[in-house]
C-alpha positions, -999 to +999 in steps of 0.1 A: -478+152+139-485+115+137-474+090+163-452+065+144-436+033+157-415+010+136-409-026+147-376-036+131-344-056+133-309-043+128-302-065+097-335-057+078-330-038+045-366-027+043-365-014+079-335+008+070-353+020+039-383+029+061-362+048+086-344+066+058-378+076+044-389+089+078-356+109+081-359+123+046-394+136+054-386+147+090-410+122+105-403+115+142-406+078+150-400+054+178-381+023+169-385-011+186-359-037+179-379-070+179-346-090+177-339-082+213-372-068+228-395-098+233-424-076+246-422-054+215-421-086+193-452-099+209-469-065+206-460-064+169-474-098+162-506-090+182-511-058+162-502-071+127-505-109+128-471-109+112-436-120+122-418-103+094-404-067+097-408-039+093-442-034+108-451+003+111-478+017+133-490+052+122-516+064+147-530+029+151-530+020+114-506-009+107-485-010+076-466-043+070-434-038+050-421-006+034-451+007+015-439+042+006-472+052-010-493+041+020-469+058+044-471+090+024-509+088+025-510+082+063-485+109+070-501+134+046-470+136+025-488+131-008-477+166-021-441+161-009-415+146-033 
């Protein structure tokens, strides 16, 4: 199983969509709330060069935003509806 971390904020619609996607496909993930966790925010910016959320780390590959197709590819969910 992939190691997935999502850097998010509580008020981000695309973050919620990403987490709903993970739940629908039974993907375990670690969530880091960059609105309150300054170390996580710095880590997210260092990894992605971005300040916007979500930033999703799948086994070291960074996905900026909710890119369902890319997430399916990285998580080997291509054959899953």
